[in-house]
N, C-alpha and C positions, 0 to 999 in steps of 0.2 A: 760145097760149103765155102763161102768166101772168108777172107781173113778176119773181118770184123765179127762174124758170127762165131768164130772159134774163140775169140777173146772175150766176147760178151754173150754167152749162150742164154743167160737168164732173160735177156731182153726179148728172146724169141720163143720162150716157153709159154705154157698155158698160164692164164691169170691165177689159177689155183696154186700153181707151182711158185709163182712170184709171191703170192700172199703167204704161202707156207714159209718161204725164205724170210719174209718180213716178220712173221710170228717168231721164228727161231731167233732172229736178230733182236727183236724186242724182248724176248725171254732172257737172252743173255744180258741185255741192259738191266732188266728187272732184277736178275740174279745179282748183278753188281750193286744195285741199290739196296737189296736185302743185306748183302755182305757189308756194305758201308754202315748200314743201320746197326748191324751186330759187331762192327769193328773187326771183321776178318777178311782175309783174301779169299779168292774163289776156291782154292783147294781146301782151305779150312771150312768154307761153307759147304762144300761137297761132303766133307767128313761129317759135319753136323747133320746134314740131310740124311746120310746113311744111319747115323745114330738115332735120329728122330724116327726113321722108318723101321729100323730093326731092333732098337733097344741097345743095351750095353753090348760092346764088342771087345774082343781082344785087340791089343795094339797091332798085332800082325794082320789080323783080318781087316781092321780099319784102314791100315796103310794100303793093303792090297785092293780094297774097295775103291780107293781113289787113285790107284796106279803108282804108288810110291814104294820105294825100297823101305825095309824096316828102319834103317837109320833116318831117312827123311821123314818117315812116319812118326818116329819118336820126337823129332824136332817140331812137327806139326802139332802133335799132342801137347808138347810143352807150351806152345803158343796158346792153344785153346785152354789149357789149365791156367796159364798166366792171366788171361782175360776173364776167367771164371765161367766159361761155357761148358767145361767138362771137368770131371775128377777121375783119378785113378783109384779104384777100389779093389779089394780082395775078390778073387773069383769065388763064386758061391760053392763050387765043388772041388776046386783044385787050389790047395793052400799055396802052391808055388807061383800061381799065375795071378795076374791082375786084369781087370776089365776097365775099359773107358766108358764112363757113364755120363750122359748128358745132364746138365743142370736144368731142373724143371723150369726155372725162371727164364733161362735162355730159350728153351723149347717154346714156352708161352710167348716170348717176344717174337720168335721166328713165325709162329702161327699167326700172331697178330698182323704181321706184314703180308703173309701169304693168303690168309683166308679171304680177303676181299676179292682177290683175283679168282680163287676157286669158286666163290659165290657167283661172281660175274659169269664165269664159264657155265656153271650149272643153270643160271637164269637164261642164258642164251640158248642152251640146249633144250630147256623146258619150253621155250617159245617156238621151237621147231616141231613140225609134225613128224610122225614115225618114219616116213619115207626120207625126209631131209636128214634126220639123225642117222638113219641107216647109211645114206650116201656119205656123210661126213665120217662115220665110223669106218666104213669100208676104205675110203681114201687114206685115212690116217693109219689104219692097220697095214695096208699095203705099203705105205711110205715107211713105216717102222720096219717092216720086213726088208725093204730096199736098203735102208740105212744100215741095218745089221749085216746084211749080205756084203755091202761095200766095206764095212769096217773089218770084216773077216778076211778080206783079200790081202 
């Protein structure tokens, strides 16, 4: 392998690999746009995503879900409370604990930004035949496995 191919390997990969990289980059940009719309940084947006997907969470679980220490998680939650995206409420079964609860209006605002992209994805897949969808699903499933394996190294 020559020196250039070691520094620019993406140029020599399959077109599907280059397209996946582009999709990932565009997804990151889209995420920034959604964060700007909601007036939060990317870590706070990740936390909101976890809350939207999982419902109310303890502060510790929420911090852990985005890879933050408990202290940094508290600061993140403070920011989200300050802009009105979440609230701290009493835990339903443990009087000593609190849970972080997403504001329904913030959830609706996030979905308003995200749904057009989800709808576009579904329309694109609906326009494919079963064989094409199976090939896309296989490729994405294998890439997901590869990403997870590399992350665990």
